[in-house]
Structures are given as structure tokens and as C-alpha cells.
All heavy atoms as an XYZ file, in Angstrom:
922
protein
N      -1.199     38.609      5.243
C       0.223     38.444      5.030
C       0.859     39.851      4.781
O       0.478     40.520      3.760
C       0.635     37.536      3.842
C       2.054     37.431      3.541
C       2.252     36.582      2.394
O       1.322     35.958      1.870
N       3.460     36.455      1.898
N       1.826     40.362      5.522
C       2.145     41.672      5.384
C       3.381     41.657      4.337
O       4.230     40.726      4.337
C       2.885     42.163      6.730
C       3.562     43.525      6.569
C       1.774     42.327      7.813
N       3.383     42.502      3.446
C       4.372     42.744      2.350
C       4.832     44.208      2.457
O       3.995     45.122      2.360
C       3.831     42.264      1.023
C       3.845     40.816      0.868
C       3.647     40.477     -0.600
O       2.822     40.947     -1.314
N       4.531     39.532     -1.052
N       6.165     44.388      2.340
C       6.660     45.701      2.085
C       7.615     45.539      0.858
O       8.470     44.653      0.808
C       7.584     46.221      3.279
C       6.830     46.271      4.533
C       7.869     46.668      5.700
C       5.775     47.243      4.563
N       7.293     46.360     -0.121
C       8.055     46.239     -1.425
C       8.716     47.520     -1.788
O       8.003     48.455     -2.044
C       7.156     45.750     -2.610
C       7.861     45.557     -3.885
C       6.382     44.432     -2.217
N       9.980     47.515     -1.760
C      10.877     48.749     -2.177
C      10.971     48.704     -3.717
O      11.087     47.760     -4.350
C      12.200     48.627     -1.520
C      12.119     48.698      0.018
C      12.298     47.266      0.645
O      11.989     46.296     -0.057
O      12.839     47.094      1.681
N      11.129     49.892     -4.114
C      11.588     50.204     -5.597
C      12.149     51.471     -5.651
O      12.153     52.286     -4.715
C      10.255     50.085     -6.490
O       9.359     51.226     -6.092
N      12.731     51.758     -6.816
C      13.414     53.032     -7.115
C      14.873     53.116     -7.016
O      15.550     54.030     -7.241
N      15.538     51.947     -6.632
C      16.979     51.979     -6.495
C      17.620     51.890     -7.815
O      16.891     51.721     -8.907
N      18.893     52.038     -7.896
C      19.616     52.043     -9.129
C      20.961     52.678     -9.022
O      21.507     52.824     -7.793
N      21.634     52.855    -10.199
C      22.942     53.493    -10.148
C      22.824     54.988    -10.484
O      22.051     55.321    -11.417
C      23.798     52.733    -11.185
O      23.954     51.383    -10.765
N      23.615     55.817     -9.840
C      23.621     57.186    -10.116
C      24.959     57.769     -9.838
O      25.709     57.264     -9.056
C      22.568     57.875     -9.177
C      22.952     57.808     -7.760
C      22.335     59.272     -9.583
N      25.206     58.882    -10.616
C      26.592     59.523    -10.236
C      26.617     60.382     -9.015
O      25.430     60.816     -8.655
C      26.970     60.397    -11.543
C      27.240     59.722    -12.747
C      27.778     60.492    -13.858
O      27.455     61.698    -13.910
N      28.377     59.984    -14.820
N      27.636     60.596     -8.449
C      27.769     61.454     -7.289
C      27.093     62.764     -7.621
O      27.215     63.437     -8.682
C      29.164     61.633     -7.023
C      29.945     60.429     -7.441
C      29.039     60.094     -8.734
N      26.324     63.316     -6.626
C      25.672     64.592     -6.743
C      24.147     64.306     -7.344
O      23.295     65.343     -7.327
N      23.914     63.217     -7.782
C      22.537     62.911     -8.353
C      21.509     62.581     -7.308
O      21.680     62.661     -6.123
N      20.306     62.278     -7.876
C      19.285     62.021     -6.961
C      18.489     60.735     -7.322
O      18.561     60.263     -8.493
C      18.177     63.127     -7.107
O      18.741     64.441     -6.655
N      17.885     60.111     -6.345
C      16.917     58.996     -6.407
C      15.814     59.117     -5.607
O      15.942     59.738     -4.396
C      17.732     57.683     -6.160
C      18.633     57.144     -7.234
C      19.413     55.886     -6.744
C      17.978     56.742     -8.446
N      14.644     58.504     -5.859
C      13.573     58.452     -5.035
C      13.179     57.041     -4.867
O      12.790     56.286     -5.657
C      12.337     59.246     -5.622
C      11.227     59.374     -4.580
C      10.089     59.896     -5.287
N       9.026     60.370     -4.369
C       7.638     60.470     -4.729
N       7.209     60.051     -5.921
N       6.884     60.974     -3.824
N      13.265     56.528     -3.594
C      12.810     55.226     -3.163
C      11.455     55.233     -2.777
O      10.939     56.114     -2.165
C      13.758     54.672     -2.179
C      15.090     54.577     -2.247
C      15.897     53.986     -1.172
C      15.640     53.956     -3.587
N      10.724     54.094     -3.070
C       9.347     53.913     -2.613
C       9.264     52.565     -1.836
O      10.033     51.635     -2.097
C       8.351     53.920     -3.793
O       8.409     55.084     -4.419
N       8.299     52.606     -0.921
C       8.031     51.388     -0.194
C       6.488     51.145     -0.230
O       5.814     52.000      0.596
C       8.609     51.338      1.286
S       7.993     50.110      2.351
N       5.974     50.187     -0.798
C       4.615     50.003     -0.953
C       4.231     48.886      0.073
O       4.844     47.771      0.030
C       4.106     49.561     -2.339
N       3.236     49.177      1.030
C       2.916     48.229      2.020
C       1.528     47.613      1.716
O       0.636     48.293      1.208
C       2.865     48.990      3.347
N       1.407     46.377      2.211
C       0.040     45.730      2.110
C      -0.081     44.687      3.170
O       0.954     44.273      3.852
C      -0.108     45.045      0.763
O       0.906     44.125      0.597
N      -1.320     44.314      3.656
C      -1.580     43.401      4.580
C      -1.421     43.911      5.994
O      -1.434     43.087      7.003
N      -1.311     45.134      6.125
C      -1.328     45.848      7.534
C      -2.108     47.198      7.459
O      -2.438     47.705      6.378
C       0.101     46.098      8.066
C       1.140     46.898      7.096
C       0.816     48.301      6.905
C       2.418     46.724      7.553
N      -2.425     47.716      8.731
C      -3.046     48.999      8.742
C      -1.955     50.008      8.710
O      -1.258     50.161      9.703
C      -3.986     49.153      9.979
C      -5.105     48.047      9.910
C      -4.546     50.491      9.917
C      -5.845     48.034     11.193
N      -1.695     50.600      7.619
C      -0.371     51.365      7.379
C      -0.258     52.420      8.364
O       0.838     52.655      8.893
C      -0.429     51.935      5.930
C       0.873     52.593      5.489
C       2.055     51.709      5.442
C       0.959     53.864      5.222
C       3.194     52.378      4.862
C       2.078     54.487      4.800
C       3.144     53.711      4.694
N      -1.270     53.172      8.687
C      -1.202     54.301      9.593
C      -1.104     53.947     11.072
O      -0.883     54.861     11.931
C      -2.176     55.420      9.347
C      -3.562     54.918      9.448
O      -3.783     53.971     10.223
N      -4.422     55.710      8.931
N      -1.073     52.678     11.315
C      -0.738     52.152     12.713
C       0.765     52.083     12.977
O       1.266     51.951     14.103
C      -1.397     50.758     12.822
C      -2.793     50.747     13.364
O      -3.223     51.869     13.585
O      -3.410     49.764     13.279
N       1.550     52.161     11.865
C       2.955     51.917     11.951
C       3.903     53.160     11.747
O       3.615     53.854     10.727
C       3.314     50.722     10.910
C       2.803     49.403     11.233
C       1.531     49.111     11.038
C       3.734     48.419     11.741
C       1.038     47.844     11.282
C       3.185     47.160     12.038
C       1.842     46.869     11.824
O       1.479     45.590     12.197
N       4.844     53.117     12.598
C       5.929     54.105     12.335
C       6.792     53.409     11.246
O       6.882     52.171     11.218
C       6.800     54.394     13.498
N       7.303     54.184     10.242
C       7.982     53.646      9.032
C       9.490     54.224      9.046
O       9.670     55.355      9.451
C       7.291     54.021      7.828
C       5.899     53.550      7.733
S       5.791     51.644      7.782
C       6.677     51.358      6.165
N      10.375     53.402      8.630
C      11.753     53.792      8.567
C      12.456     53.194      7.390
O      11.977     52.231      6.715
C      12.476     53.231      9.791
O      11.987     53.753     11.008
N      13.400     53.933      6.969
C      14.397     53.298      6.014
C      15.681     53.018      6.762
O      16.305     53.845      7.543
C      14.714     54.448      4.920
C      13.593     54.572      3.958
C      12.702     55.643      3.946
C      13.281     53.788      2.845
N      11.827     55.490      3.003
C      12.017     54.356      2.273
C      13.833     52.690      2.341
C      11.468     53.782      1.035
C      13.201     52.144      1.189
C      12.102     52.707      0.613
N      16.262     51.898      6.432
C      17.573     51.469      6.858
C      18.399     51.185      5.668
O      18.027     51.028      4.497
C      17.512     50.159      7.670
C      16.976     50.310      9.032
C      15.628     50.440      9.231
C      17.729     50.204     10.226
C      15.069     50.557     10.557
C      17.250     50.321     11.506
C      15.938     50.513     11.652
O      15.415     50.572     12.920
N      19.777     50.980      5.787
C      20.588     50.638      4.806
C      21.808     49.857      5.330
O      22.073     49.838      6.531
C      21.178     51.788      4.006
C      22.147     52.802      4.809
C      22.456     54.041      4.097
N      23.363     54.828      4.771
C      23.738     56.124      4.314
N      23.363     56.628      3.242
N      24.586     56.831      5.136
N      22.278     48.981      4.452
C      23.433     48.064      4.879
C      24.311     47.873      3.795
O      23.861     47.601      2.621
C      22.754     46.779      5.391
C      23.670     45.885      5.989
C      23.086     44.568      6.563
O      21.928     44.302      6.201
N      23.673     44.006      7.642
N      25.649     47.874      4.157
C      26.622     47.479      3.171
C      27.212     46.105      3.635
O      27.126     45.857      4.842
C      27.761     48.513      2.971
C      27.219     49.860      2.422
C      28.429     48.866      4.242
N      27.709     45.303      2.683
C      28.259     43.995      3.029
C      29.312     44.092      4.208
O      30.181     45.008      4.199
C      28.902     43.485      1.829
C      28.100     44.181      0.759
C      27.727     45.494      1.343
N      29.204     43.371      5.294
C      30.209     43.297      6.339
C      30.020     44.375      7.387
O      30.746     44.378      8.303
N      28.845     45.092      7.281
C      28.486     46.086      8.236
C      27.104     45.882      8.807
O      26.224     45.268      8.156
C      28.667     47.571      7.671
C      30.096     47.897      7.396
C      30.233     49.470      7.118
C      31.657     49.810      6.906
N      31.759     51.201      6.566
N      26.827     46.524      9.969
C      25.524     46.412     10.572
C      24.616     47.261      9.849
O      24.908     48.266      9.247
C      25.572     46.814     12.045
C      26.229     45.890     12.983
C      26.044     46.152     14.427
O      25.432     47.176     14.738
O      26.607     45.499     15.275
N      23.328     46.949      9.789
C      22.204     47.705      9.179
C      22.187     49.048      9.989
O      22.159     49.087     11.232
C      20.907     46.898      9.214
C      19.855     47.463      8.398
C      18.658     46.501      8.183
N      19.188     45.265      7.422
C      18.224     44.429      7.006
N      16.930     44.559      7.345
N      18.590     43.354      6.305
N      22.089     50.133      9.168
C      22.093     51.415      9.733
C      20.771     52.135      9.503
O      20.109     52.097      8.453
C      23.147     52.215      9.061
C      23.186     53.776      9.382
C      24.104     54.548      8.470
O      24.394     54.067      7.235
O      24.505     55.654      8.726
N      20.233     52.739     10.604
C      19.023     53.526     10.515
C      19.260     54.837      9.709
O      20.103     55.547     10.100
C      18.410     53.861     11.828
C      17.139     54.679     11.916
C      15.993     54.031     11.212
C      16.769     55.054     13.289
N      18.423     55.017      8.659
C      18.673     56.317      7.848
C      17.658     57.297      8.286
O      18.024     58.486      8.407
C      18.552     55.917      6.375
C      18.548     57.123      5.481
C      19.446     54.903      5.875
N      16.290     56.941      8.352
C      15.429     57.964      8.612
C      14.070     57.185      9.150
O      13.855     56.147      8.712
C      15.035     58.756      7.334
N      13.381     58.026      9.993
C      12.128     57.429     10.461
C      10.990     58.557     10.342
O      11.259     59.735     10.513
C      12.252     57.015     11.995
O      13.337     56.053     12.135
C      10.905     56.614     12.659
N       9.758     58.015     10.131
C       8.640     58.905     10.111
C       7.527     58.406     10.925
O       7.323     57.138     11.012
C       8.155     59.194      8.645
C       7.117     60.295      8.494
C       7.758     57.765      7.971
C       6.952     60.756      7.083
N       6.909     59.309     11.627
C       5.787     58.750     12.562
C       4.629     58.439     11.844
O       4.450     58.496     10.546
C       5.531     59.861     13.595
O       5.086     61.056     12.859
N       3.521     57.934     12.450
C       2.427     57.316     11.808
C       1.741     58.203     10.831
O       1.246     57.793      9.821
C       1.403     56.906     12.934
C       1.912     55.708     13.762
C       1.048     55.590     15.022
N      -0.334     55.444     14.585
C      -1.449     55.576     15.411
N      -1.226     55.964     16.659
N      -2.668     55.262     14.938
N       1.610     59.497     11.150
C       0.832     60.457     10.293
C       1.814     61.411      9.678
O       1.277     62.401      9.193
C      -0.281     61.087     11.026
C      -1.386     60.099     11.387
C      -1.370     59.501     12.755
C      -2.320     59.631     10.506
C      -2.372     58.564     13.051
C      -3.165     58.723     10.827
C      -3.194     58.200     12.118
N       3.123     61.181      9.829
C       4.033     62.149      9.245
C       4.448     63.356      9.984
O       5.242     64.175      9.457
N       3.928     63.546     11.168
C       4.146     64.738     11.950
C       5.564     64.849     12.458
O       6.103     66.003     12.897
N       6.322     63.721     12.526
C       7.595     63.739     13.082
C       8.526     62.850     12.250
O       8.172     61.758     11.822
C       7.585     63.089     14.520
O       8.801     63.039     15.179
N       9.744     63.447     11.993
C      10.754     62.738     11.240
C      12.039     62.842     11.964
O      12.327     63.772     12.651
C      10.789     63.235      9.781
O      11.185     64.696      9.878
C       9.552     63.140      9.037
N      12.893     61.805     11.729
C      14.259     61.865     12.277
C      15.260     61.260     11.154
O      14.797     60.346     10.498
C      14.357     61.044     13.560
C      13.684     61.810     14.693
O      14.264     62.652     15.265
N      12.544     61.301     15.151
N      16.425     61.809     11.220
C      17.412     61.319     10.243
C      18.740     61.056     10.826
O      19.108     61.698     11.907
C      17.637     62.485      9.292
C      16.456     62.921      8.395
C      15.536     63.866      8.879
C      16.114     62.235      7.179
C      14.401     64.102      8.160
C      15.009     62.496      6.479
C      14.104     63.495      6.945
O      12.998     63.761      6.220
N      19.431     60.176     10.343
C      20.905     59.952     10.653
C      21.613     61.222     10.280
O      21.356     61.949      9.368
C      21.504     58.761      9.848
N      22.587     61.608     11.103
C      23.430     62.805     10.816
C      24.090     62.766      9.465
O      24.126     63.791      8.820
C      24.578     62.890     11.837
C      24.087     63.271     13.280
O      22.806     63.792     13.322
O      24.827     63.126     14.156
N      24.387     61.601      8.880
C      25.039     61.472      7.642
C      24.285     61.835      6.440
O      24.723     62.184      5.348
C      25.588     60.058      7.513
O      24.504     59.108      7.478
N      22.836     61.871      6.602
C      21.975     62.254      5.546
C      21.171     63.458      5.755
O      20.431     63.836      4.867
C      21.037     60.962      5.201
C      21.782     59.725      5.056
C      20.006     60.815      6.308
N      21.270     64.140      6.936
C      20.451     65.315      7.172
C      20.777     66.385      6.189
O      21.842     66.624      5.761
C      20.846     65.823      8.538
C      20.141     65.157      9.738
C      20.507     65.715     11.078
C      19.877     64.996     12.178
N      20.282     65.436     13.569
N      19.644     66.979      5.637
C      19.809     67.929      4.709
C      19.879     67.548      3.229
O      19.757     68.288      2.363
N      20.046     66.137      3.122
C      20.134     65.615      1.740
C      18.952     64.716      1.398
O      18.529     64.676      0.365
C      21.400     64.956      1.595
C      22.675     65.757      1.818
C      23.897     64.895      1.412
N      24.058     63.779      2.216
C      24.267     62.522      1.797
N      24.133     62.242      0.502
N      24.394     61.586      2.602
N      18.444     63.918      2.404
C      17.480     63.067      2.339
C      16.200     63.554      2.940
O      16.201     64.253      4.026
C      17.782     61.713      2.914
C      18.948     60.938      2.354
C      19.733     61.499      1.313
C      19.108     59.632      2.639
C      20.704     60.706      0.633
C      20.152     58.832      2.084
C      20.944     59.340      1.176
N      15.086     63.127      2.317
C      13.672     63.541      2.876
C      12.778     62.365      2.936
O      12.592     61.673      1.899
C      13.051     64.631      2.155
O      13.796     65.713      2.077
C      11.723     65.061      2.762
N      12.328     62.020      4.142
C      11.410     60.753      4.194
C       9.948     61.374      4.301
O       9.757     62.394      4.748
C      11.691     59.970      5.554
C      10.916     58.748      5.517
C      11.570     60.814      6.920
C      11.214     57.759      6.632
N       9.055     60.728      3.663
C       7.623     61.160      3.666
C       6.803     59.857      3.451
O       7.261     58.684      3.141
C       7.373     62.088      2.454
O       7.629     61.429      1.170
N       5.543     60.054      3.691
C       4.587     58.923      3.545
C       3.254     59.477      3.006
O       2.826     60.601      3.338
C       4.316     58.077      4.789
C       3.742     58.948      6.015
C       3.955     58.261      7.310
N       3.031     56.945      7.299
C       3.205     55.964      8.169
N       4.074     56.111      9.164
N       2.536     54.897      8.115
N       2.530     58.610      2.280
C       1.194     58.848      1.820
C       0.299     57.718      2.424
O       0.291     56.558      1.790
C       1.175     58.962      0.344
C      -0.172     59.369     -0.311
O      -1.206     59.158      0.509
O      -0.276     59.885     -1.369
N      -0.431     57.924      3.396
C      -1.210     56.855      4.065
C      -2.322     56.612      3.097
O      -2.810     55.376      3.211
C      -1.747     57.349      5.398
C      -0.565     57.480      6.475
O       0.481     56.912      6.214
N      -0.928     57.884      7.637
N      -2.761     57.271      2.315
C      -3.926     56.963      1.317
C      -3.408     56.004      0.406
O      -4.255     55.233     -0.118
C      -4.445     58.210      0.735
N      -2.103     55.929      0.072
C      -1.671     55.050     -0.946
C      -0.819     53.909     -0.179
O      -0.162     53.073     -0.880
C      -0.602     55.752     -1.814
C      -1.442     56.818     -2.731
C      -0.484     57.429     -3.628
C      -1.189     58.456     -4.608
N      -0.262     59.131     -5.605
N      -0.783     53.856      1.128
C      -0.034     52.821      1.906
C       1.516     52.859      1.301
O       2.054     51.760      1.137
C      -0.651     51.441      1.727
C      -1.799     51.364      2.474
O      -2.272     52.294      3.168
N      -2.384     50.107      2.523
N       2.099     53.993      1.190
C       3.362     54.033      0.613
C       4.231     55.030      1.330
O       3.839     56.159      1.742
C       3.331     54.437     -0.929
O       2.531     53.410     -1.598
C       4.681     54.571     -1.616
N       5.451     54.775      1.487
C       6.584     55.581      2.092
C       7.578     55.786      0.987
O       7.793     55.080      0.114
C       7.190     54.943      3.300
C       8.320     55.634      3.929
S       9.071     54.823      5.332
C       9.787     53.415      4.533
N       8.193     57.053      1.162
C       9.201     57.418      0.164
C      10.532     57.904      0.842
O      10.463     58.243      2.035
C       8.621     58.684     -0.621
C       7.282     58.372     -1.220
C       6.153     58.769     -0.692
C       7.232     57.686     -2.522
C       4.927     58.505     -1.363
C       6.048     57.479     -3.138
C       4.867     57.807     -2.505
O       3.700     57.705     -3.041
N      11.571     57.806      0.096
C      12.796     58.449      0.492
C      13.410     59.218     -0.676
O      13.868     58.594     -1.631
C      13.798     57.424      1.032
C      15.108     57.979      1.688
C      14.838     58.764      2.905
C      16.086     56.987      1.889
N      13.245     60.482     -0.578
C      14.021     61.389     -1.623
C      15.455     61.633     -1.246
O      15.698     62.132     -0.118
C      13.307     62.799     -1.763
C      13.831     63.680     -2.732
C      13.788     63.160     -4.132
O      12.682     62.545     -4.586
N      14.827     63.209     -4.918
N      16.261     61.134     -1.997
C      17.684     61.226     -1.761
C      18.306     62.169     -2.838
O      18.294     61.900     -4.018
C      18.365     59.807     -1.941
C      17.636     58.861     -0.997
S      18.527     57.170     -0.952
C      18.233     56.715     -2.657
N      18.901     63.302     -2.297
C      19.640     64.239     -3.158
C      21.033     64.364     -2.817
O      21.414     63.857     -1.781
C      18.928     65.632     -3.019
C      17.377     65.589     -3.406
O      17.043     64.867     -4.356
N      16.659     66.550     -2.729
N      21.843     64.905     -3.693
C      23.255     65.126     -3.435
C      23.955     63.870     -2.988
O      24.646     63.777     -1.952
C      23.553     66.288     -2.377
O      22.784     67.483     -2.797
N      23.642     62.697     -3.739
C      24.119     61.426     -3.318
C      25.648     61.429     -3.427
O      26.401     62.012     -4.234
C      23.546     60.362     -4.158
C      22.027     60.079     -3.835
C      21.380     59.388     -4.965
C      21.983     59.209     -2.513
N      26.193     60.705     -2.363
C      27.687     60.442     -2.359
C      27.958     58.977     -2.391
O      27.181     58.139     -2.194
C      28.064     60.953     -0.933
C      27.669     62.382     -0.586
C      28.145     62.757      0.842
C      27.845     64.095      1.191
N      28.097     64.514      2.564
N      29.220     58.672     -2.843
C      29.641     57.265     -2.957
C      29.328     56.544     -1.574
O      29.058     55.249     -1.723
C      31.106     57.335     -3.202
C      31.220     58.680     -4.062
C      30.307     59.609     -3.289
N      29.467     57.187     -0.453
C      29.214     56.379      0.816
C      27.804     56.088      1.040
O      27.460     55.580      2.080
C      29.874     57.277      1.985
C      29.421     58.693      2.034
C      30.436     59.647      1.375
O      30.986     59.279      0.278
O      30.750     60.755      1.922
N      26.862     56.651      0.197
C      25.447     56.264      0.332
C      25.205     54.987     -0.419
O      24.012     54.452     -0.238
C      24.578     57.328     -0.319
C      24.669     58.701      0.397
O      24.650     58.696      1.686
O      24.763     59.791     -0.235
N      26.242     54.420     -1.032
C      25.945     53.126     -1.711
C      25.655     52.075     -0.586
O      26.331     51.925      0.339
C      27.250     52.746     -2.510
O      27.366     53.695     -3.562
C      27.104     51.338     -3.008
N      24.514     51.377     -0.715
C      24.141     50.347      0.162
C      22.836     49.727     -0.434
O      22.263     50.169     -1.362
C      23.761     51.002      1.447
N      22.402     48.631      0.298
C      21.054     48.046      0.085
C      20.202     48.757      1.083
O      20.462     48.933      2.249
C      21.080     46.629      0.386
C      19.828     45.810     -0.033
C      19.730     45.431     -1.480
O      20.823     45.609     -2.146
O      18.725     44.865     -1.874
N      19.100     49.398      0.491
C      18.190     50.107      1.329
C      16.904     49.228      1.690
O      16.302     48.663      0.676
C      17.739     51.473      0.656
C      18.871     52.469      0.691
C      20.008     52.366      0.008
C      18.664     53.575      1.542
C      21.018     53.164      0.081
C      19.754     54.518      1.669
C      20.826     54.395      0.914
O      21.873     55.335      1.002
N      16.543     49.309      2.952
C      15.358     48.514      3.396
C      14.247     49.271      3.981
O      14.592     50.346      4.743
C      15.875     47.437      4.391
C      16.875     46.455      3.919
C      18.290     46.629      3.919
C      16.460     45.171      3.390
C      19.172     45.727      3.428
C      17.265     44.235      2.920
C      18.706     44.546      2.990
O      19.610     43.591      2.511
N      13.179     48.929      3.773
C      11.835     49.516      4.353
C      11.594     48.786      5.673
O      11.642     47.554      5.521
C      10.737     49.457      3.329
S       9.181     49.849      3.814
N      11.145     49.430      6.633
C      10.864     48.844      7.895
C       9.522     49.515      8.410
O       9.347     50.575      8.436
C      11.892     49.002      8.941
C      11.463     48.578     10.287
O      11.053     49.380     11.062
N      11.731     47.363     10.673
N       8.615     48.557      8.878
C       7.392     49.002      9.637
C       7.432     48.572     10.958
O       7.747     47.368     11.190
C       6.097     48.444      8.870
N       7.027     49.344     11.909
C       7.174     49.045     13.384
C       6.079     49.518     14.218
O       5.640     50.674     14.041
C       8.511     49.531     13.970
C       8.683     49.181     15.471
C      10.213     49.569     15.814
N      10.396     49.209     17.198
C      10.327     49.997     18.263
N       9.934     51.220     17.971
N      10.657     49.712     19.425
N       5.380     48.590     14.957
C       4.282     49.009     15.877
C       4.565     48.287     17.229
O       5.021     47.138     17.249
C       2.960     48.366     15.266
C       1.763     48.349     16.198
C       1.423     49.800     16.468
C       0.624     47.672     15.489
N       4.490     49.109     18.343
C       4.635     48.639     19.599
C       3.290     48.785     20.359
O       2.895     49.919     20.688
C       5.765     49.315     20.422
C       5.909     48.765     21.726
C       7.018     49.133     19.645
N       2.583     47.639     20.577
C       1.384     47.541     21.461
C       1.547     46.327     22.302
O       1.304     45.297     21.894
C       0.037     47.565     20.625
C      -0.121     48.802     19.724
C      -1.159     47.441     21.540
C      -1.325     48.766     18.955
N       1.879     46.542     23.539
C       2.202     45.443     24.400
C       3.359     44.501     23.821
O       4.212     44.271     24.563
C       0.968     44.533     24.629
C      -0.073     45.362     25.454
C      -1.248     44.347     25.691
N      -2.050     44.056     24.662
C      -2.997     44.764     24.088
N      -3.282     45.911     24.528
N      -3.676     44.322     23.008
N       3.204     44.134     22.569
C       4.441     43.558     21.972
C       4.839     44.351     20.786
O       4.117     45.262     20.386
C       3.911     42.076     21.389
O       3.507     41.252     22.479
N       6.025     43.931     20.304
C       6.499     44.652     19.122
C       6.233     43.914     17.792
O       6.499     42.633     17.740
C       7.997     44.948     19.244
C       8.688     45.683     18.041
C      10.071     45.986     18.216
O      10.543     46.073     19.499
O      10.864     46.321     17.234
N       5.727     44.557     16.842
C       5.486     44.030     15.491
C       6.349     44.781     14.566
O       6.292     45.963     14.402
C       4.057     44.147     15.132
C       3.132     43.536     16.119
C       2.631     44.178     17.304
C       2.723     42.129     15.924
C       1.811     43.635     18.157
C       1.872     41.534     16.871
C       1.394     42.274     17.991
O       0.595     41.608     18.905
N       7.291     44.026     13.942
C       8.211     44.693     13.006
C       8.243     43.862     11.658
O       8.348     42.655     11.685
C       9.584     44.995     13.552
O      10.251     45.840     12.661
C      10.264     43.666     13.835
N       8.260     44.596     10.539
C       8.301     43.992      9.252
C       9.393     44.655      8.289
O       9.635     45.805      8.501
C       6.905     43.970      8.591
C       5.827     43.394      9.322
C       4.986     44.173     10.104
C       5.695     41.997      9.314
C       4.001     43.564     10.931
C       4.676     41.429     10.090
C       3.739     42.233     10.852
O       2.861     41.603     11.725
N       9.958     43.848      7.433
C      11.016     44.323      6.637
C      10.766     43.989      5.203
O      10.091     42.972      4.789
C      12.299     43.590      6.893
C      12.928     43.995      8.267
C      12.712     43.306      9.421
C      13.683     45.056      8.560
N      13.446     43.974     10.435
C      14.066     45.093      9.913
C      14.258     46.075      7.749
C      14.890     45.949     10.643
C      15.098     47.067      8.365
C      15.380     46.961      9.799
N      11.063     44.925      4.274
C      11.058     44.655      2.860
C      12.374     43.874      2.402
O      13.240     43.523      3.239
N      12.410     43.608      1.165
C      13.483     42.737      0.574
C      14.719     43.491      0.221
O      15.784     43.007     -0.017
C      12.920     41.898     -0.607
C      12.992     42.653     -1.934
C      11.998     43.806     -2.043
O      11.109     43.903     -1.171
N      12.066     44.627     -3.058
N      14.507     44.826      0.157
C      15.716     45.795     -0.088
C      15.788     46.124     -1.582
O      15.281     45.435     -2.422
N      16.343     47.342     -1.764
C      16.629     47.777     -3.155
C      18.023     48.428     -3.118
O      18.372     49.156     -2.226
C      15.588     48.860     -3.619
O      15.736     49.189     -4.954
C      15.572     50.093     -2.639
N      18.830     48.100     -4.007
C      20.243     48.563     -4.078
C      20.359     49.998     -4.751
O      19.782     50.221     -5.780
C      21.010     47.545     -4.998
C      22.602     47.843     -5.336
C      23.285     47.860     -3.888
O      23.018     46.909     -3.007
N      24.315     48.837     -3.724
N      21.145     50.668     -3.972
C      21.424     52.039     -4.482
C      23.031     52.077     -4.643
O      23.728     51.739     -3.641
C      21.122     53.020     -3.526
C      21.664     54.541     -3.833
C      19.503     53.161     -3.374
N      23.457     52.503     -5.758
C      24.906     52.614     -6.093
C      25.282     53.934     -6.613
O      24.643     54.386     -7.544
C      25.287     51.479     -7.096
O      25.094     50.213     -6.693
C      26.787     51.548     -7.364
N      26.219     54.604     -5.920
C      26.632     55.916     -6.276
C      28.066     55.858     -6.623
O      28.943     55.642     -5.885
C      26.423     56.894     -5.045
C      26.754     58.274     -5.579
C      24.966     56.844     -4.481
N      28.300     56.086     -7.979
C      29.620     55.971     -8.504
C      29.774     56.673     -9.792
O      28.907     56.827    -10.511
C      29.949     54.456     -8.860
O      31.074     54.252     -9.356
N      31.019     57.175     -9.935
C      31.285     57.864    -11.278
C      31.870     56.913    -12.219
O      32.105     57.301    -13.332
C      32.237     59.052    -10.917
O      33.353     58.620    -10.340
């Protein structure tokens, strides 16, 4: 049974920092590209950042480039999102995603962690 468990969300003032974690179990972690998504009520889920299987390639949404850093530790089956210079518009539920494409697509989601940026 695959589980992705996010942690590290919370409330922070504008300009502050948070570090999200996603702990994975029940899968071969380094088989999967990993991503962070976020969603606010009434809007579609938005891709924030993606990291390749061994961390050699990363991609970011334009809105977070230069402020967020995605990373992973395959020895710990864990992915991270370091979020700096947070803005109110970063307020959202943040979701961890694991994706593997081999003939078929296998994708898994975490339950989400709330990030609120407010003064």
C-alpha cells in the first residue's frame, strides 16, 4: 500500500520560510519522479515543482522560481520543498505526488498540508 505523508505546513508571515516534507512508503521511491502541487479552494491544482528520480533535474512554476527549492533524499524515501520569501499568494494546500510511467501511468497523492502566509 503506497502512502505519501506530507508535513511541515503551517502559518507564517510574508517573507518567512517553511520546509515541507513528503515521506513515501510502499513503493520503490527512486523509480518515481516526485512533484509538489498546490491548490486553493475554487481553483485547479497547480504544479509547483518537479524533481527527477535521482534529483538531477528539477523544474519550477514561474511563480516560485528563485524562492522555492525542491529536493529529495532517496535513502530516506523523502522529498522536500524549501519555501523562502513566502507571499500571501503562496497560501494553499500543498500536495505531494509520485509518478511513474512504464507502459501505464502510476500516480499517487498525499493528503495535503496547509500553508498560510498572512500578516
